[in-house]
DOTIGU-383546 format. One record per residue: residue in one letter; y, x, z of N, C-alpha, C in turn. Coordinates in steps of 0.1 Angstrom, whole numbers, padded with zeros to 4 digits, always signed. Example, Ala and Ser with C-alpha at 12.3 -4.5 7.8 and 13.67 -1.06 7.14 Angstrom:
// DOTIGU-383546
a-0057+0132+0078-0045+0123+0078-0033+0132+0078
s-0022+0128+0071-0011+0137+0071+0000+0129+0079
END
This chain:
// DOTIGU-383546
m+0057-0163-0143+0058-0151-0145+0067-0140-0146
t+0070-0127-0140+0077-0123-0142+0080-0120-0151
g+0095-0114-0156+0096-0108-0172+0092-0100-0172
e+0088-0088-0182+0087-0076-0180+0101-0064-0175
g+0096-0053-0172+0110-0045-0169+0111-0056-0155
e+0107-0065-0149+0120-0064-0138+0105-0064-0125
v+0110-0064-0111+0108-0069-0101+0112-0073-0096
q+0101-0085-0087+0109-0093-0082+0109-0090-0063
t+0122-0089-0060+0127-0087-0047+0129-0103-0037
f+0136-0097-0024+0135-0108-0015+0153-0113-0019
a+0162-0106-0026+0173-0106-0032+0173-0113-0049
g+0160-0114-0053+0155-0119-0068+0150-0104-0075
p+0152-0113-0089+0145-0098-0098+0157-0089-0102
v+0151-0077-0102+0162-0064-0101+0154-0053-0112
a+0160-0047-0124+0155-0040-0131+0145-0030-0130
v+0138-0025-0134+0127-0016-0130+0133+0000-0129
e+0143-0002-0136+0149+0013-0134+0157+0010-0127
d+0165-0001-0116+0170+0005-0107+0161+0005-0095
l+0151+0009-0095+0144+0007-0082+0145+0018-0077
g+0147+0032-0082+0148+0046-0075+0136+0047-0063
v+0144+0057-0060+0129+0061-0048+0126+0047-0037
t+0114+0051-0040+0106+0038-0033+0093+0042-0020
l+0091+0034-0015+0082+0033-0004+0070+0019-0008
i+0062+0025-0013+0054+0012-0017+0046+0006-0007
h+0041+0012+0004+0033+0009+0014+0039+0010+0033
e+0050-0004+0035+0053-0002+0046+0055-0021+0050
h+0058-0017+0065+0060-0033+0071+0068-0034+0076
v+0081-0043+0078+0092-0047+0087+0088-0050+0101
f+0076-0067+0098+0076-0064+0113+0059-0074+0110
v+0049-0068+0120+0040-0073+0125+0037-0079+0135
g+0031-0090+0133+0027-0099+0144+0013-0104+0144
h+0013-0116+0153+0002-0122+0153+0011-0142+0162
p+0010-0149+0147+0017-0162+0153+0012-0165+0169
e-0002-0169+0163-0009-0178+0176-0008-0171+0189
l-0006-0156+0192-0003-0151+0203+0013-0149+0209
d+0015-0149+0195+0029-0144+0198+0036-0157+0201
l+0030-0168+0197+0031-0181+0202+0034-0183+0218
n+0018-0179+0225+0012-0184+0234+0013-0172+0247
f+0017-0158+0237+0017-0146+0252+0029-0141+0241
p+0043-0142+0244+0052-0135+0237+0044-0119+0237
h+0049-0109+0230+0050-0095+0237+0065-0090+0243
p+0062-0083+0255+0073-0082+0260+0083-0073+0253
e+0083-0064+0243+0090-0059+0234+0096-0062+0222
w+0089-0078+0221+0094-0081+0207+0108-0090+0212
d+0125-0087+0205+0129-0097+0208+0136-0100+0191
e+0136-0113+0193+0141-0114+0173+0150-0111+0167
a+0164-0110+0175+0173-0110+0174+0179-0092+0175
r+0169-0091+0184+0173-0069+0184+0163-0065+0174
s+0150-0073+0170+0143-0064+0163+0148-0063+0147
v+0159-0078+0148+0162-0077+0129+0174-0068+0130
e+0181-0065+0140+0197-0056+0142+0185-0038+0136
v+0176-0035+0149+0167-0025+0143+0161-0021+0132
a+0161-0031+0129+0155-0031+0108+0168-0028+0100
v+0174-0036+0101+0188-0035+0094+0194-0025+0095
a+0198-0016+0110+0204-0003+0108+0194+0009+0105
g+0179+0004+0107+0169+0016+0100+0170+0015+0081
f+0173+0007+0079+0171+0004+0062+0183+0009+0060
d+0196+0008+0068+0207+0014+0061+0206+0031+0062
r+0202+0037+0076+0198+0052+0075+0185+0054+0059
l+0178+0047+0060+0171+0050+0043+0181+0051+0031
w+0188+0040+0030+0197+0043+0018+0205+0053+0018
d+0209+0059+0029+0218+0068+0031+0209+0084+0031
l+0199+0082+0030+0184+0094+0027+0181+0092+0013
g+0186+0082+0006+0180+0082-0007+0171+0068-0012
v+0165+0063-0003+0157+0052-0005+0163+0042-0011
r+0159+0035-0019+0162+0024-0024+0156+0013-0025
t+0145+0017-0023+0133+0002-0027+0122+0002-0013
v+0115-0006-0004+0108-0006+0003+0097-0019-0002
v+0086-0019-0001+0075-0025-0008+0070-0027+0011
d+0071-0039+0013+0067-0051+0027+0054-0051+0019
l+0040-0050+0028+0030-0050+0027+0025-0060+0038
t+0032-0070+0047+0025-0076+0052+0025-0090+0051
v+0008-0093+0049+0012-0106+0044+0001-0119+0051
l-0005-0122+0049-0013-0136+0057-0025-0124+0066
g-0025-0126+0081-0033-0123+0087-0025-0108+0097
l-0014-0106+0094-0005-0097+0100+0009-0103+0101
g+0011-0119+0101+0020-0123+0107+0033-0123+0097
r+0029-0122+0085+0038-0126+0077+0051-0137+0080
d+0063-0134+0079+0071-0145+0079+0082-0139+0072
v+0088-0145+0062+0094-0137+0052+0107-0141+0054
a+0110-0156+0057+0120-0160+0065+0129-0153+0073
r+0117-0145+0081+0127-0136+0092+0132-0125+0088
v+0122-0115+0080+0130-0102+0064+0138-0104+0062
a+0141-0118+0058+0151-0123+0045+0163-0120+0055
a+0163-0125+0066+0174-0120+0072+0178-0107+0074
v+0168-0096+0076+0171-0086+0072+0177-0080+0060
a+0167-0086+0045+0168-0083+0033+0183-0088+0028
a+0190-0095+0036+0203-0100+0031+0214-0091+0036
r+0209-0083+0043+0220-0072+0052+0222-0057+0045
t+0211-0052+0043+0211-0040+0036+0211-0038+0021
p+0215-0029+0015+0219-0027+0001+0201-0026-0007
v+0191-0019+0002+0176-0016+0001+0172-0031-0008
n+0167-0025-0018+0154-0036-0025+0143-0040-0015
l+0141-0051-0009+0126-0049-0005+0117-0064-0012
v+0105-0057-0013+0096-0064-0023+0085-0070-0017
a+0086-0085-0015+0079-0093-0005+0062-0089-0012
s+0053-0097-0008+0037-0092-0010+0027-0108-0002
t+0016-0109-0014+0013-0118-0007-0008-0112-0009
g-0013-0119+0002-0029-0113-0003-0034-0117+0011
y-0047-0114+0019-0050-0119+0031-0058-0106+0038
y-0053-0103+0051-0055-0093+0054-0068-0096+0065
t-0082-0091+0059-0091-0094+0072-0099-0080+0064
s-0105-0073+0074-0119-0066+0077-0131-0071+0076
d-0131-0083+0082-0146-0094+0078-0148-0104+0079
a-0138-0114+0082-0139-0125+0083-0133-0134+0081
l-0126-0146+0072-0114-0154+0075-0115-0166+0085
p-0103-0171+0087-0108-0186+0097-0115-0192+0092
p-0115-0202+0100-0126-0215+0095-0118-0220+0088
f-0106-0225+0084-0100-0232+0075-0111-0230+0059
f-0110-0216+0052-0113-0212+0041-0130-0215+0046
h-0138-0216+0052-0152-0219+0053-0155-0231+0046
t-0145-0242+0050-0146-0256+0046-0139-0263+0034
h-0130-0251+0029-0122-0251+0019-0123-0247+0006
g-0128-0249-0007-0132-0241-0017-0143-0250-0026
p-0149-0243-0031-0159-0252-0043-0168-0243-0034
g-0177-0258-0035-0195-0257-0030-0192-0255-0013
l-0180-0261-0010-0182-0260+0007-0179-0273+0007
l-0174-0276+0025-0177-0288+0031-0168-0299+0023
v-0158-0295+0027-0142-0299+0018-0141-0301+0005
g-0147-0292+0001-0143-0287-0015-0132-0282-0023
g-0128-0287-0034-0117-0282-0042-0115-0263-0045
p-0105-0267-0052-0107-0249-0061-0104-0238-0049
d-0104-0228-0045-0103-0219-0039-0085-0217-0033
p-0085-0224-0017-0074-0223-0019-0064-0208-0017
l-0073-0198-0017-0069-0186-0020-0061-0180-0028
v-0068-0185-0043-0060-0184-0050-0050-0192-0054
e-0047-0201-0049-0041-0213-0048-0023-0206-0043
m-0031-0201-0030-0017-0195-0021-0012-0181-0034
f-0022-0175-0033-0016-0161-0041-0007-0165-0053
v-0009-0175-0061-0002-0173-0073+0008-0182-0069
r+0006-0191-0057+0023-0197-0058+0033-0190-0053
d+0026-0179-0044+0038-0166-0039+0046-0164-0050
i+0032-0161-0056+0040-0150-0070+0049-0155-0079
e+0045-0168-0081+0051-0178-0092+0064-0187-0086
e+0058-0194-0079+0072-0200-0071+0079-0195-0061
g+0069-0187-0051+0081-0184-0037+0070-0185-0025
i+0072-0181-0012+0068-0176+0000+0069-0189+0006
a+0063-0199+0012+0065-0206+0021+0081-0214+0019
g+0085-0221+0007+0095-0226+0004+0105-0219+0005
t+0107-0204+0004+0116-0196+0004+0123-0192-0008
g+0114-0195-0017+0120-0190-0031+0117-0173-0033
i+0112-0172-0021+0110-0155-0025+0097-0151-0027
r+0098-0147-0041+0085-0145-0046+0079-0129-0044
a+0069-0129-0042+0060-0121-0042+0059-0108-0053
g+0058-0097-0052+0056-0089-0064+0047-0073-0063
m+0038-0079-0053+0028-0071-0047+0014-0080-0044
l+0005-0075-0049-0008-0086-0038-0013-0073-0027
k-0021-0076-0022-0027-0067-0009-0039-0071-0005
v-0049-0065-0009-0065-0066-0007-0068-0055+0009
v-0082-0060+0013-0084-0050+0022-0104-0050+0026
t-0106-0033+0027-0120-0034+0032-0118-0021+0039
d-0125-0026+0050-0128-0016+0064-0143-0010+0067
r-0144-0003+0077-0160-0002+0086-0170-0009+0081
p-0163-0025+0081-0176-0032+0074-0176-0029+0065
g-0170-0028+0051-0171-0031+0035-0167-0045+0031
l-0174-0046+0021-0178-0059+0014-0183-0070+0021
t-0178-0077+0030-0184-0085+0037-0185-0099+0024
p-0190-0113+0030-0185-0121+0020-0168-0129+0019
d-0167-0125+0028-0153-0132+0030-0141-0120+0024
v-0146-0108+0027-0137-0101+0024-0143-0099+0003
t-0149-0101+0001-0153-0104-0019-0145-0111-0018
r-0143-0118-0009-0139-0136-0020-0126-0135-0018
v-0114-0130-0006-0100-0120-0009-0101-0114-0021
i-0111-0100-0024-0105-0093-0034-0108-0104-0045
t-0116-0108-0049-0120-0122-0059-0108-0129-0064
a-0108-0133-0052-0092-0144-0054-0078-0134-0057
a-0076-0123-0054-0069-0116-0060-0067-0110-0071
a-0079-0110-0073-0080-0099-0091-0078-0116-0101
v-0083-0126-0095-0079-0139-0104-0063-0142-0106
a-0054-0138-0089-0039-0143-0094-0033-0131-0099
h-0042-0112-0100-0036-0105-0110-0039-0111-0124
q-0046-0118-0128-0050-0122-0144-0040-0132-0147
q-0036-0136-0136-0027-0153-0143-0013-0143-0141
t-0011-0134-0130+0006-0132-0132+0007-0115-0133
g-0002-0107-0134+0004-0095-0137+0006-0083-0129
v+0006-0089-0118+0014-0087-0100+0000-0074-0099
p+0006-0066-0096-0004-0052-0096-0011-0052-0079
v-0024-0047-0077-0029-0052-0066-0028-0032-0058
t-0023-0038-0044-0029-0026-0037-0034-0029-0024
t-0045-0017-0021-0054-0016-0010-0053-0014+0003
h-0060-0017+0014-0065-0011+0028-0077-0007+0023
t-0080+0013+0028-0093+0011+0028-0096+0019+0039
n-0105+0022+0040-0113+0029+0055-0116+0047+0046
a-0108+0056+0050-0111+0068+0043-0128+0074+0047
a-0130+0072+0062-0142+0072+0062-0154+0072+0052
s-0151+0060+0051-0165+0050+0046-0161+0053+0031
q-0151+0056+0025-0147+0064+0009-0150+0051+0000
n-0147+0037+0010-0152+0025+0002-0138+0022-0009
g-0132+0032-0016-0120+0027-0027-0132+0025-0039
r-0141+0030-0033-0149+0031-0046-0155+0017-0046
e-0162+0009-0041-0165-0006-0036-0155-0010-0043
q-0141-0008-0034-0130-0019-0041-0125-0020-0057
l-0122-0008-0059-0123-0009-0079-0133-0012-0083
a-0147-0009-0082-0161-0013-0088-0158-0029-0092
l-0153-0038-0076-0152-0052-0075-0143-0054-0085
l-0128-0049-0081-0117-0053-0093-0120-0049-0098
s-0124-0043-0110-0126-0038-0124-0143-0047-0124
r-0150-0054-0116-0158-0063-0123-0153-0077-0126
h-0138-0085-0119-0132-0093-0120-0121-0088-0132
g-0121-0076-0142-0105-0079-0151-0097-0072-0146
v-0097-0065-0137-0082-0055-0130-0085-0040-0134
a-0074-0037-0145-0079-0023-0149-0070-0010-0134
p-0081-0007-0136-0077+0005-0125-0061+0011-0125
e-0055+0013-0135-0044+0016-0136-0035+0006-0132
q-0037-0001-0126-0032-0014-0122-0036-0017-0104
v-0041-0008-0101-0047-0009-0086-0040+0007-0078
i-0034+0004-0068-0032+0018-0057-0045+0014-0047
v-0048+0025-0046-0057+0024-0036-0055+0031-0024
g-0050+0025-0009-0045+0024+0001-0055+0033+0009
h-0041+0043+0019-0051+0050+0030-0055+0065+0023
c-0057+0063+0014-0064+0082+0005-0054+0094+0011
g-0046+0090+0016-0039+0104+0025-0051+0105+0038
d-0055+0097+0043-0062+0099+0052-0077+0109+0052
s-0079+0113+0040-0093+0118+0031-0087+0131+0032
e-0092+0142+0030-0090+0157+0030-0101+0162+0016
d-0108+0149+0011-0120+0153+0004-0118+0150-0006
l-0110+0167-0017-0107+0164-0028-0115+0159-0044
g-0127+0157-0034-0139+0156-0046-0138+0139-0047
y-0138+0130-0036-0136+0118-0034-0122+0109-0044
l-0110+0116-0038-0100+0114-0041-0097+0117-0061
r-0098+0128-0062-0102+0130-0077-0109+0118-0084
e-0123+0120-0080-0128+0104-0086-0120+0088-0091
l-0116+0089-0081-0109+0075-0078-0092+0081-0088
a-0089+0089-0090-0080+0087-0097-0078+0088-0109
d-0093+0102-0115-0097+0101-0128-0105+0087-0138
t-0104+0077-0127-0103+0061-0133-0094+0055-0138
g-0079+0062-0135-0069+0057-0137-0065+0049-0123
a-0067+0046-0114-0063+0043-0101-0055+0055-0094
t-0042+0047-0085-0035+0055-0082-0032+0060-0068
l-0034+0070-0061-0041+0070-0051-0027+0067-0037
g-0028+0061-0025-0020+0059-0020-0018+0067-0005
m-0011+0081-0010-0008+0089+0003+0001+0082+0017
d-0002+0077+0018+0006+0064+0025+0011+0059+0040
r+0005+0074+0045+0005+0073+0061+0009+0084+0072
f+0017+0090+0060+0027+0100+0065+0034+0096+0082
g+0033+0102+0092+0034+0100+0104+0024+0095+0113
m+0015+0090+0109-0001+0084+0114-0009+0091+0125
e-0001+0107+0130-0004+0116+0129-0018+0117+0141
h-0020+0103+0149-0029+0103+0158-0045+0101+0152
v-0045+0096+0132-0054+0093+0125-0054+0110+0118
l-0045+0116+0114-0045+0131+0107-0030+0134+0105
e-0032+0149+0106-0021+0153+0111-0014+0155+0098
d-0002+0159+0097+0012+0155+0088+0007+0166+0077
e+0011+0178+0086+0006+0193+0078-0003+0191+0066
r-0016+0185+0072-0029+0183+0065-0029+0175+0053
r-0020+0165+0055-0013+0157+0043-0009+0159+0035
v+0002+0167+0039+0010+0178+0030-0002+0187+0020
r-0010+0191+0026-0015+0202+0022-0028+0190+0007
t-0029+0181+0013-0039+0175-0001-0030+0168-0006
v-0018+0168-0008-0009+0161-0022-0007+0178-0031
l-0004+0183-0021+0000+0197-0026-0010+0200-0039
a-0022+0205-0030-0039+0201-0034-0040+0197-0051
l-0037+0180-0047-0039+0173-0059-0024+0176-0070
l-0017+0184-0067-0001+0182-0076-0005+0194-0083
e-0011+0208-0075-0014+0219-0084-0030+0215-0098
r-0034+0204-0094-0041+0198-0102-0039+0186-0112
g-0030+0183-0114-0021+0181-0121-0024+0166-0120
y-0026+0157-0110-0024+0143-0108-0008+0139-0104
a+0000+0146-0108+0012+0136-0102+0015+0124-0104
d+0010+0121-0114+0009+0106-0122+0001+0098-0115
r-0005+0101-0103-0012+0095-0101-0015+0092-0082
l+0000+0095-0080+0002+0096-0065+0011+0089-0057
v+0015+0080-0049+0028+0080-0042+0026+0078-0032
l+0034+0081-0022+0039+0086-0012+0043+0069-0001
s+0041+0069+0013+0050+0061+0021+0041+0066+0033
h+0040+0056+0044+0046+0058+0058+0033+0047+0064
d+0029+0033+0058+0025+0023+0067+0027+0020+0079
a+0045+0022+0082+0049+0019+0092+0057+0008+0092
a+0061+0006+0103+0067-0010+0110+0080-0009+0120
f+0089-0013+0116+0102-0017+0125+0097-0020+0136
f+0088-0032+0141+0078-0036+0146+0067-0040+0147
s+0055-0036+0159+0039-0036+0153+0035-0044+0165
r+0032-0055+0164+0023-0061+0178+0014-0049+0181
v+0006-0047+0174-0005-0037+0172-0005-0023+0181
t+0002-0015+0172+0013-0004+0183+0023-0002+0180
p+0025-0011+0193+0043-0017+0193+0051-0003+0197
p+0065-0006+0197+0077+0007+0196+0075+0018+0208
s+0073+0010+0220+0071+0018+0231+0060+0031+0230
w+0048+0026+0224+0037+0032+0219+0037+0044+0211
r+0046+0041+0202+0047+0046+0189+0057+0062+0195
a+0065+0056+0201+0076+0066+0205+0071+0075+0214
r+0063+0072+0220+0052+0083+0229+0044+0093+0225
h+0036+0084+0215+0023+0093+0210+0028+0093+0191
v+0031+0088+0187+0034+0090+0172+0052+0094+0169
p+0058+0102+0175+0074+0096+0169+0075+0103+0157
n+0068+0107+0150+0072+0110+0132+0071+0092+0123
w+0060+0084+0134+0056+0074+0124+0067+0065+0122
h+0079+0064+0109+0087+0061+0109+0090+0061+0093
m+0103+0052+0090+0098+0055+0073+0113+0064+0068
e+0118+0071+0080+0127+0079+0076+0120+0094+0079
n+0105+0095+0077+0098+0106+0080+0098+0116+0068
l+0094+0108+0057+0096+0111+0041+0104+0120+0038
p+0118+0112+0033+0129+0120+0034+0134+0131+0045
r+0132+0131+0058+0137+0141+0069+0127+0155+0071
r+0113+0148+0065+0106+0159+0076+0096+0163+0058
i+0086+0154+0055+0080+0155+0045+0079+0156+0030
l+0099+0154+0026+0097+0164+0013+0103+0177+0012
p+0107+0179+0028+0110+0193+0024+0099+0206+0030
m+0086+0196+0031+0074+0207+0037+0070+0207+0022
l+0067+0196+0011+0060+0194-0001+0070+0207-0006
r+0081+0206-0004+0092+0214-0017+0087+0233-0014
s+0088+0232+0003+0082+0245+0003+0067+0247+0001
g+0061+0242-0002+0046+0239-0004+0044+0243-0021
g+0056+0243-0028+0055+0242-0043+0063+0231-0050
a+0057+0220-0046+0061+0207-0050+0079+0208-0058
s+0075+0207-0075+0089+0206-0077+0099+0194-0076
d+0104+0192-0079+0115+0182-0081+0113+0170-0094
e+0107+0176-0101+0102+0170-0110+0089+0155-0110
d+0080+0171-0101+0065+0162-0090+0075+0149-0081
l+0085+0154-0074+0088+0144-0060+0094+0135-0072
h+0102+0137-0082+0104+0122-0091+0092+0116-0092
q+0083+0119-0102+0074+0111-0105+0074+0105-0096
i+0063+0112-0084+0055+0107-0075+0065+0093-0065
l+0078+0097-0064+0085+0086-0053+0093+0077-0068
v+0097+0078-0077+0105+0070-0089+0094+0064-0101
t+0090+0072-0108+0089+0071-0118+0069+0060-0116
n+0062+0067-0107+0049+0060-0104+0055+0043-0099
p+0057+0046-0088+0059+0030-0088+0068+0023-0093
a+0074+0022-0096+0082+0015-0114+0074+0010-0125
r+0062+0022-0126+0054+0017-0130+0044+0007-0132
l+0038+0007-0115+0030+0001-0110+0034-0016-0108
l+0051-0015-0099+0056-0029-0100+0057-0035-0110
a+0065-0030-0122+0071-0032-0133+0054-0041-0144
t+0059-0054-0144+0045-0059-0156+0046-0053-0168
g+0055-0042-0174+0054-0039-0187+0043-0036-0191
p+0044-0026-0203+0029-0019-0209+0031-0007-0197
r+0016-0005-0191+0012+0008-0188+0010+0020-0191
l+0010+0034-0183+0009+0042-0188-0002+0042-0192
p-0009+0056-0204-0018+0061-0209-0026+0063-0197
a-0040+0067-0197-0049+0074-0190-0046+0087-0192
r-0048+0092-0176-0040+0108-0174-0055+0115-0179
r-0045+0124-0190-0052+0137-0198-0061+0143-0186
p-0072+0153-0191-0077+0160-0179-0066+0178-0176
s-0062+0176-0167-0051+0190-0164-0056+0208-0168
h-0046+0210-0168-0049+0223-0172-0059+0226-0183
g-0055+0222-0193-0067+0225-0206-0080+0225-0204
r-0083+0218-0194-0100+0214-0189-0108+0208-0196
s-0119+0211-0202-0122+0196-0204-0130+0183-0190
r-0132+0179-0196-0136+0166-0183-0147+0172-0179
e-0154+0174-0185-0167+0177-0178-0167+0191-0170
q-0157+0201-0172-0154+0213-0161-0148+0211-0155
e-0141+0193-0155-0131+0191-0145-0142+0179-0133
h-0153+0175-0138-0160+0172-0131-0169+0179-0121
q-0167+0191-0129-0182+0202-0119-0171+0207-0110
a-0158+0210-0110-0149+0211-0099-0148+0205-0092
l-0149+0192-0094-0146+0181-0088-0161+0178-0073
d-0166+0184-0081-0186+0183-0072-0185+0194-0060
e-0177+0202-0069-0177+0216-0059-0167+0214-0047
e-0159+0210-0053-0146+0205-0038-0150+0198-0033
g-0157+0184-0037-0162+0175-0027-0170+0181-0018
r-0181+0187-0023-0193+0194-0010-0182+0200+0000
h-0170+0211-0005-0164+0218+0005-0155+0208+0016
g-0149+0194+0006-0148+0184+0018-0157+0179+0031
r-0167+0176+0022-0178+0174+0032-0183+0181+0047
e-0185+0191+0041-0184+0208+0048-0172+0206+0055
d-0163+0208+0053-0148+0207+0064-0146+0195+0070
a-0153+0186+0067-0149+0174+0071-0162+0171+0085
g-0172+0183+0082-0184+0178+0094-0182+0192+0098
d-0176+0201+0097-0169+0214+0109-0156+0206+0117
q-0150+0197+0112-0139+0192+0119-0142+0185+0129
r-0155+0174+0129-0163+0166+0139-0173+0174+0148
r-0177+0184+0140-0183+0195+0156-0177+0199+0162
a-0163+0205+0157-0150+0215+0169-0148+0206+0180
END
């Protein structure tokens, strides 16, 4: 288990106070090993892609970013040896992750291996996740510092439930925090938190991912009031929601006292087979890891976010989540309002958020 006050990175443990400005939901390279082997993507060149990533991280360093969490797990073409070649050449701390990315079904192997299944034995998901955290990934010695799970439109399918349950067990054994992928339209952050809580994961140790895709303040505050952290982590994904609207939501949450329950990121990649560089350049030119320091932070400041707010969101909150030491206490009602008053306001905001979303769909 990682020692208190330390975070595992590609270069080994780093003191939590040295993490600095952290992008907590990113990817270096996203691929698909079977497709990559049999049908190589015309834009993928490993040597060139490594150079692009090294140069990108060097620019991030110059912009003040000190740590990036790579949430590329199984199901997304994770290759930590490849990323290690990048990490060795940049001063930015890179944090590896474990978990399994599926929105519906696992590969057939998992349908025969595990308790009560044809081959039997312990759940290989738990074994994989714990080994990645305690021993290292794929024999590299690079230990994971984050657990990643997914629910999307299909919801809690049996296999998705199994992955989340396995991650909860791994969290209990190792203390490593859990981050999630959600479908904002389904508002399934609720069911994720409920399932994780049933398996002993405190909301304070969970980042509900892709909350920035939602403008429903009632839903977002409901999640944050459990103690969970909201991942406002898709800046630049303007084919989903424009950055100006994402910024407005962050500012609204800051005004209501939720600075201690927000993290910012992009869910970007230097190469992704799903949305390759040429497509991104044409359609979402701001979807890259420099978007926050170059565009979004000035927008937040001009909207009223203080330097204290931004330090809390970009430095203090990621460090609290990534460290394995004591957690912050649950947040208090903001602006002197009682919890009952807060939830009355939450209900009203949620109603307006749903009405606004309906108006946008009809427009």
